[in-house]
C-alpha positions in Angstrom: -36.7 112.9 -2.9 -36.9 109.7 -0.8 -34.6 107.0 -2.3 -32.6 109.5 -4.4 -28.9 108.5 -4.4 -27.0 111.2 -6.3 -23.6 111.0 -7.7 -20.7 112.7 -5.9 -20.5 115.4 -8.6 -24.2 116.2 -8.0 -23.6 116.4 -4.3 -20.9 119.0 -4.7 -23.2 121.0 -7.0 -25.9 120.7 -4.4 -23.8 121.9 -1.5 -25.5 125.2 -1.5 -28.5 123.5 0.1 -26.4 122.2 3.0 -27.2 123.7 6.4 -24.1 123.8 8.6 -23.6 125.9 11.7 -20.8 126.5 14.1 -19.4 128.9 16.7 -21.6 131.6 18.1 -24.2 131.2 15.4 -24.8 127.5 16.0 -28.4 126.5 17.1 -28.8 126.1 20.8 -32.1 124.2 21.0 -33.8 121.3 19.2 -36.4 118.7 19.9 -33.9 115.9 19.1 -30.2 116.3 19.6 -28.2 113.5 18.0 -24.5 113.2 18.9 -22.8 111.7 15.9 -23.5 112.2 12.2 -22.4 108.7 11.3 -23.9 105.6 9.9 -26.8 105.3 12.4 -27.1 109.0 13.4 -27.9 110.4 10.0 -30.4 107.7 9.2 -32.3 108.6 12.4 -31.9 112.3 11.9 -33.3 112.0 8.4 -36.4 110.0 9.5 -37.2 112.2 12.4 -36.9 115.3 10.3 -39.5 114.0 8.0 -41.9 115.4 10.5 -41.9 119.1 9.8 -43.2 119.8 13.3 -39.9 118.7 15.0 -36.4 120.1 14.9 -33.3 117.8 14.6 -29.8 118.9 15.4 -26.8 116.7 14.8 -23.4 117.2 16.4 -20.6 115.8 14.2 -17.0 115.7 15.3 -15.5 115.9 11.8 -16.1 117.9 8.6 -18.4 117.2 5.7 -15.9 115.2 3.5 -17.1 116.9 0.3 -14.4 116.8 -2.3 -12.4 114.0 -0.6 -11.8 111.3 -3.3 -10.7 108.9 -0.5 -14.4 108.9 0.5 -16.1 109.2 -2.9 -14.1 106.8 -5.0 -15.0 103.2 -4.1 -11.8 101.9 -5.6 -9.7 103.8 -2.9 -11.0 101.7 0.0 -8.5 102.1 2.8 -6.9 105.3 1.6 -8.6 107.4 4.3 -7.4 105.2 7.2 -5.0 107.1 9.4 -5.9 110.5 7.9 -7.6 113.5 9.4 -11.1 111.9 8.7 -10.2 108.9 10.9 -10.5 109.1 14.7 -7.4 106.9 14.9 -8.4 105.5 18.3 -5.4 103.7 19.9 -5.9 100.4 21.5 -4.2 98.5 24.3 -1.7 95.6 23.7 -3.2 92.2 23.1 -2.4 90.3 26.3 -3.4 87.0 24.7 -1.7 87.5 21.3 2.0 88.1 22.0 1.3 91.5 23.6 1.0 93.0 20.1 -0.3 96.5 19.7 -2.5 96.9 16.6 -2.7 100.0 14.4 -5.8 102.0 15.3 -9.0 100.6 13.7 -10.5 103.1 11.3 -13.5 105.1 12.7 -14.9 107.8 10.5 -14.4 111.3 11.8 -16.5 112.9 9.1 -20.1 113.3 8.1 -21.2 109.7 7.3 -19.0 108.3 10.0 -17.5 104.9 9.3 -19.7 104.4 6.3 -17.4 106.9 4.6 -14.2 105.1 5.2 -15.0 101.4 5.9 -14.4 98.4 3.6 -17.7 99.2 2.0 -19.3 95.8 2.1 -23.0 95.8 2.5 -24.6 92.6 3.7 -26.8 91.3 6.5 -26.6 88.5 9.0 -28.5 85.3 9.6 -32.1 85.3 10.9 -31.2 83.2 13.9 -28.7 85.8 15.1 -31.3 88.6 14.9 -33.9 86.4 16.7 -31.4 85.9 19.5 -31.5 89.7 20.1 -35.2 89.2 21.1 -34.4 86.1 23.1 -32.2 88.1 25.3 -35.2 90.1 26.4 -35.3 92.8 23.7 -39.0 92.5 22.6 -39.6 93.5 19.0 -36.0 93.1 17.9 -35.9 90.0 15.6 -35.5 89.1 12.0 -39.1 89.8 11.3 -38.6 93.5 12.2 -35.0 94.0 11.2 -35.1 92.5 7.7 -37.8 94.9 6.3 -36.0 97.8 7.9 -32.9 96.7 6.1 -34.8 96.6 2.8 -36.0 100.1 3.5 -32.5 101.4 3.6 -31.3 99.8 0.4 -31.5 100.7 -3.3 -30.1 97.7 -5.1 -28.7 97.8 -8.6 -28.8 94.3 -10.1 -25.7 93.0 -12.0 -25.9 92.5 -15.7 -26.5 88.9 -16.9 -23.0 88.9 -18.4 -21.5 89.6 -14.9 -22.0 85.9 -14.0 -23.3 86.8 -10.5 -26.2 85.0 -9.0 -28.6 86.9 -6.7 -32.2 86.9 -5.4 -34.0 90.2 -6.0 -36.4 89.7 -3.1 -33.4 89.7 -0.7 -32.7 93.3 -1.6 -34.4 96.6 -1.2 -34.9 98.5 -4.5 -36.4 101.9 -3.4 -34.2 102.8 -0.4 -31.5 105.3 0.2 -28.2 103.5 0.2 -27.0 102.4 -3.3 -25.8 98.8 -3.4 -24.3 96.7 -6.2 -21.8 94.0 -7.0 -18.4 95.5 -7.6 -17.2 93.9 -10.8 -18.0 91.0 -13.2 -17.1 87.7 -11.6 -13.7 86.5 -12.8 -13.2 82.8 -13.8 -11.4 81.9 -10.6 -14.6 82.6 -8.6 -16.3 79.6 -10.2 -13.2 77.6 -9.4 -13.2 78.7 -5.7 -16.9 78.0 -5.4 -16.5 74.5 -6.8 -13.7 73.7 -4.4 -15.9 74.9 -1.4 -18.6 72.5 -2.6 -16.2 69.7 -3.1 -14.8 70.2 0.4 -18.2 69.8 2.0 -19.6 73.3 1.7 -22.3 74.7 -0.6 -23.1 77.6 -2.9 -25.7 80.1 -1.8 -27.7 82.0 -4.4 -27.7 85.1 -2.2 -26.7 85.5 1.5 -29.0 88.5 2.1 -32.3 86.8 2.8 -31.8 85.5 6.3 -29.8 82.3 5.6 -26.2 83.5 5.7 -24.7 80.1 5.2 -22.7 79.2 2.0 -20.4 80.8 -0.5 -21.6 83.7 -2.6 -20.7 87.1 -4.0 -21.5 90.1 -1.8 -22.6 93.6 -2.5 -21.0 96.9 -1.7 -22.5 100.3 -0.8 -21.6 101.6 -4.2 -23.3 103.4 -7.1 -22.2 101.2 -10.1 -22.4 103.9 -12.8 -19.3 105.7 -11.6 -17.8 103.6 -8.7 -19.0 106.2 -6.1 -19.3 105.1 -2.5 -22.7 105.4 -1.0 -22.5 106.7 2.6 -25.1 107.7 5.2 -24.2 111.3 4.3 -24.8 110.9 0.6 -27.9 108.7 1.2 -29.5 110.4 4.1 -28.2 113.9 4.5 -27.0 115.8 1.4 -30.2 115.2 -0.6 -32.3 116.4 2.3 -30.2 119.2 3.7 -32.7 121.7 2.4 -35.0 120.8 5.3 -35.1 123.8 7.7 -35.7 121.4 10.6 -32.6 119.2 9.9 -29.3 121.0 10.9 -25.8 119.8 11.5 -22.9 121.4 13.5 -19.6 120.2 12.1 -16.3 119.9 14.1 -18.3 119.6 17.3 -16.9 117.1 19.8 -19.5 116.2 22.4 -18.0 115.9 25.9 -20.9 115.2 28.2 -24.6 115.2 28.8 -26.1 118.1 30.8 -28.8 117.3 33.3 -31.9 119.1 34.3 -32.6 116.6 37.1 -30.5 113.8 38.5 -33.1 112.1 40.6 -32.0 108.5 40.9 -33.8 106.3 38.5 -35.3 109.2 36.5 -32.5 111.5 35.4 -33.6 114.1 32.9 -31.1 115.5 30.3 -31.3 119.2 29.3 -28.8 119.0 26.5 -25.2 118.3 25.6 -21.9 120.1 26.1 -19.4 120.1 23.2 -16.2 121.7 22.1 -16.2 123.5 18.8 -13.5 123.8 16.1 -11.9 126.8 17.9 -11.7 124.9 21.2 -14.5 126.8 22.8 -16.9 124.9 25.0 -20.5 125.3 24.0 -23.8 123.6 24.7 -27.1 122.8 23.0 -30.4 122.1 24.7 -32.9 119.4 23.6 -36.0 117.6 24.7 -34.4 114.3 23.8 -30.7 113.4 23.7 -29.6 110.5 21.4 -26.0 109.2 21.4 -24.9 107.9 18.0 -21.2 108.3 18.6 -20.4 104.7 18.0 -19.1 101.7 20.0 -16.0 103.6 21.1 -17.6 107.0 21.3 -21.0 106.7 23.1 -19.8 104.9 26.4 -17.2 107.6 27.2 -19.8 110.3 26.9 -22.1 108.4 29.2 -19.3 107.9 31.7 -18.2 111.6 31.7 -21.9 112.4 32.3 -22.1 110.2 35.5 -23.7 107.2 33.8 -21.7 104.1 34.4 -20.0 102.0 37.1 -20.3 104.3 40.2 -17.1 103.0 41.8 -15.1 103.5 38.7 -16.5 107.0 38.1 -15.8 107.9 41.7 -12.1 107.0 41.2 -12.0 109.8 38.6 -13.9 112.3 40.7 -17.2 112.0 38.7 -20.4 112.1 40.6 -22.7 109.2 39.8 -26.0 110.0 38.2 -27.0 106.4 37.2 -25.0 103.4 38.5 -24.9 101.3 35.4 -21.9 98.9 35.5 -22.5 97.7 31.9 -21.4 100.9 30.3 -18.2 100.3 28.3 -18.2 96.6 28.9 -19.0 93.7 26.6 -16.9 95.0 23.7 -17.1 92.4 20.9 -15.0 92.4 17.8 -14.7 89.7 15.1 -11.1 88.7 14.5 -9.5 87.7 11.3 -6.1 86.4 10.1 -4.7 86.5 6.5 -3.7 83.3 4.7 -1.9 83.7 1.4 -1.1 81.4 -1.6 0.8 82.1 -4.8 -1.2 81.4 -7.9 0.3 79.9 -11.0 1.8 82.8 -12.9 0.6 81.5 -16.3 -3.1 82.1 -15.3 -4.8 84.9 -17.3 -5.6 87.1 -14.3 -6.1 90.8 -14.2 -6.5 93.0 -11.1 -9.5 91.4 -9.4 -11.3 93.6 -6.9 -14.5 91.7 -6.1 -14.4 89.0 -3.5 -16.4 86.1 -2.1 -17.8 85.2 1.3 -17.9 81.7 2.5 -19.9 81.4 5.7 -20.1 78.1 7.6 -21.1 76.6 10.9 -18.6 75.3 13.5 -19.7 71.8 12.7 -18.7 72.2 9.1 -15.4 73.9 9.9 -14.1 71.5 12.5 -15.6 68.2 11.3 -17.2 65.4 13.4 -13.8 64.3 14.7 -13.1 67.5 16.6 -16.6 68.4 17.8 -16.0 67.0 21.3 -13.0 69.4 21.7 -15.2 72.3 20.6 -18.0 71.4 23.0 -15.5 71.1 25.9 -14.1 74.6 25.2 -17.6 76.0 24.7 -18.8 74.6 28.1 -16.2 76.7 30.0 -18.1 80.0 30.6 -15.8 82.9 29.6 -15.1 85.8 32.0 -16.9 89.1 31.3 -19.7 87.4 29.4 -23.2 87.5 31.0 -25.1 84.2 31.5 -27.7 85.5 29.1 -25.2 86.2 26.3 -23.3 82.9 27.0 -26.5 80.9 26.6 -27.3 82.8 23.4 -24.0 81.7 21.9 -24.6 78.1 23.0 -28.0 78.2 21.3 -26.5 79.4 18.1 -23.9 76.6 18.3 -26.6 73.9 18.9 -28.7 75.3 16.1 -25.6 75.0 13.7 -25.8 78.7 13.0 -23.1 80.4 10.9 -19.9 81.0 12.9 -16.8 81.2 10.7 -16.5 83.3 7.5 -13.8 83.1 4.8 -13.3 86.5 3.1 -11.7 85.6 -0.2 -9.9 87.9 -2.6 -7.5 87.7 -5.5 -5.0 90.4 -6.4 -2.4 90.8 -9.1 0.6 93.0 -8.1 2.3 95.2 -10.6 5.1 92.7 -10.6 5.1 89.0 -9.8 2.4 86.3 -9.7 -1.2 86.7 -8.6 -2.0 86.0 -4.9 -5.1 84.3 -3.4 -5.9 85.6 0.1 -8.4 84.0 2.5 -9.2 85.6 5.8 -10.9 83.2 8.3 -13.1 85.3 10.6 -14.6 84.3 13.9 -18.1 85.7 13.6 -19.2 85.1 17.2 -16.2 85.6 19.6 -16.7 84.7 23.2 -13.9 87.0 24.5 -15.0 90.4 25.6 -13.2 93.7 25.9 -14.0 97.1 27.2 -13.8 100.9 26.5 -13.5 103.4 29.4 -12.5 106.9 29.9 -9.1 107.7 31.6 -10.0 111.2 32.8 -12.7 113.8 32.8 -11.1 115.5 29.7 -13.7 115.3 27.1 -11.3 115.2 24.2 -8.9 112.6 25.5 -8.9 109.1 23.9 -10.5 106.4 26.0 -8.7 103.2 27.0 -9.7 100.4 24.6 -9.0 96.8 25.5 -9.9 94.1 22.9 -9.0 91.0 24.9 -8.7 88.8 21.7 -8.4 85.1 22.7 -9.0 85.7 26.4 -11.3 82.7 25.9 -9.4 79.7 24.5 -12.4 78.7 22.4 -11.8 81.7 20.1 -8.2 80.9 19.3 -9.0 77.2 18.7 -11.8 78.1 16.3 -9.6 80.5 14.4 -7.0 77.8 14.0 -9.7 75.3 12.9 -11.0 78.0 10.4 -7.4 78.3 9.0 -7.3 74.5 8.6 -10.6 74.6 6.8 -9.3 77.3 4.4 -6.2 75.1 3.7 -8.5 72.2 3.0 -10.5 74.3 0.5 -7.4 75.5 -1.3 -6.0 71.9 -1.5 -9.3 70.7 -3.0 -9.7 70.5 -6.8 -10.3 72.4 -9.0 -8.7 75.3 -7.0 -5.7 73.2 -6.1 -4.7 73.2 -9.7 -4.4 76.9 -9.6 -2.1 77.0 -6.6 1.7 77.2 -6.9 2.2 77.0 -3.2 1.6 78.7 0.2 3.1 82.1 1.1 1.9 82.6 4.7 1.8 80.6 6.8 4.6 78.6 5.3 4.3 75.1 4.1 4.0 72.6 6.9 2.2 75.0 9.3 -1.0 73.0 9.3 -1.6 71.7 12.9 -3.9 73.4 15.3 -1.0 74.3 17.6 1.2 75.6 14.8 -1.7 77.7 13.4 -2.4 79.1 16.9 1.2 80.5 17.0 0.7 82.0 13.5 -2.6 83.5 14.4 -1.3 85.1 17.7 1.4 86.8 15.6 -0.9 87.9 12.8 -4.4 88.3 14.1 -6.2 91.5 13.0 -9.6 93.1 13.5 -12.6 93.5 11.1 -13.8 96.8 12.6 -17.1 95.2 13.4 -17.2 96.4 17.0 -20.4 96.2 19.1 -21.8 95.8 22.5 -20.4 98.5 24.8 -23.9 100.0 25.5 -25.6 96.7 25.4 -29.3 96.4 24.7 -30.4 93.8 27.3 -32.1 93.6 30.6 -30.4 95.7 33.3 -29.7 92.6 35.4 -27.8 91.1 32.5 -25.4 94.1 32.1 -27.8 96.0 29.8 -27.3 99.7 29.3 -30.4 100.4 27.2 -33.9 98.9 27.1 -35.7 97.6 23.9 -36.8 101.2 23.2 -33.0 102.2 23.3 -33.5 104.4 26.3 -30.6 104.4 28.8 -31.7 102.8 32.1 -32.2 105.3 34.9 -32.9 108.2 32.5 -36.1 109.7 31.1 -34.9 111.1 27.8 -31.4 109.8 26.9 -31.1 107.1 24.2 -28.3 105.3 22.3 -28.7 104.5 18.6 -25.5 103.0 17.2 -23.7 99.7 17.0 -22.7 99.9 20.7 -26.2 98.5 21.7 -26.1 95.5 19.4 -25.9 92.4 21.6 -25.0 89.6 19.1 -22.6 90.0 16.1 -24.3 89.3 12.7 -22.6 86.8 10.4 -21.8 89.7 8.1 -20.0 93.0 7.8 -21.6 95.4 10.1 -22.9 98.4 8.1 -25.9 96.7 6.5 -27.1 95.7 10.0 -26.5 99.2 11.4 -28.5 100.8 8.6 -31.4 98.3 9.3 -31.0 98.9 13.0 -31.2 102.7 12.6 -34.3 102.4 10.4 -36.0 100.2 13.0 -35.0 102.7 15.7 -36.6 105.5 13.8 -39.8 103.5 13.6 -39.8 103.3 17.4 -39.2 107.0 17.9 -42.0 107.9 15.5 -44.7 105.6 17.0 
C-alpha cells in the first residue's frame, strides 16, 4: 500500500481499520513513543512501523478529523483556523511593530497536525539553504540527502497540457505518499504577471522544486486533483496503514512531561511520557525511545517541564534541572509578510482565481545596486539572540546571492466589485529571533511566545525594499495596463520610511516557524545533534520543525516532510 493516497470518502469507509485507544485501555508500553501525530510525527511513525518487530505509539492532542470538511476540502483553506482543531496559541505583543497583538497562528490540533489546516502549499527550498544546515555542523544534512527524501514523500499529479503550467517532472516525486498538484488552470493574468517580473529584471523559472528556488513560477499544493481533497500526513501516512498492529495512536492525549529512569548528568535516560487524557486524567506510557514531534511551539515546553532547558530559568519555576540546555525555546524564527493590494480594471474578464504564483529573488535583485551599501551596513550589525554560527550562515547566503525575498501573488474576484491583485512580500531569512517558554509547571497552560519581528532593523528595511520591488513589478508593462490603482498602501506610499510605517501596522506571519530546538553544536545554542538526539540524554529525540536551523525559501510543509523522511532513515540505520 506504499504510496496509496485515497480519497476522503475512501478514508471514512476505511475507518474500521483505524486503531485508536484512550483511557484505561490505552497502551502503556512501546518501543518508540512519538509525541505529536502531526506533519513530521506520522511520517516517522509510519516508517518505523514498517518493521514488524517494533511497536510505535503516537500521542496526539486532538481528534482524528474524519468527516471535517474544513480539513478535507482544499477549497476551504483557512476555514479551520480558530476552531477546535486549532491549538490557537496566543502570542505576545510585537514590541517593534506598534505593540500589536496578532491573532493566534494556526497550529493543527488534530491528527495530521498543521498539514491538516495550513495554507496547503507544497514546495521546497534552495539547495544553498539546505547545504547551510550541514555547514553549521550538522553532518549529513544537506541538499544531497534532503532532496531525495522529499521526492520519497511526494506523489505528483502533472497538470494537463491545456492548464498552461510549466513544470519539470524530475523535480517531483511520483511514487510517494503525499498527493501534490497544481490547483487550477493558469488564468491569462498569470502570463501578464510573469512578463512584468521579467521586464522588471527578474526571470521565469520552469519549476522551483529542483534546488534552484529563484524566479517566478506556479507552485503545487498538497492536493488530490480529482476531487480537490487535501492530502495530509494523516491521509498519506496513517489512515491507509492503520491496520498495522504495531502502529497505534492515542487521541486527545496532551503530553505534559518526559518521565526519567535516570537523570545522571550528561546521560539522562527517559522511561516514558506523562500525558493528560480526554477526561482530564493524568496517565503515562513507557518506551525505549521518546521522540518529540509536538512542533516548534509544542516540543520546547515539554522539554522545559521535564527539566531540560536553561537551568536558571527552570529553577525560577521550581523545576529541577536534568540537563542544562540554554538553547531550548530560543532561536524562534518566523518569516514575515505584508499584504499589498491593487484594484484591477473592472472590464477584465476575470473569474474567481484560486491559484497563485511565487516570485523568489535575491536581496541584490530586490534592492538594486544603488542600495546595496545600505543593506551591507545593516547586515554587518550582528543581531541579538542570533549565534555567531547562524549569523555567519546568513551572511554566506547573502554573499552567494541566495533567494531571500518572496512575492506570494494572488488574484481574487469578490461577489461584488472589481477584481483585486494581492502581493505579499515575504522575508525568507529574518535575522530577528524570538522565543517560546513555559510560564508554569502546568502541562496544559499555553507557553509564552515572543516573535520579536523587526528587532533587527535589517528585517524591516528588507520588507520595505520588498514592497518597493512589488510596486515596481506592478507598475511595469504589461501588468501596469491591468491596474486601476493602489488600494493598500495608498497612492504615494512608496518611500522606504513610509513603507516601514505601513509594514509595522500591517505585518503578519506565514506560520513557517522553526528553530526552538535547534539542530546545531551545543556550543552554538544547539538542542539536538545531527542524529536529532537531545544533548545530555541517551534516548530522547526531537523530530519536527523546531530543529530546523535555516528557513527554506519556501512554504514549510514540503521541507518538513523531507526532513521527517530523512529522520526515519537515520532511525532505521
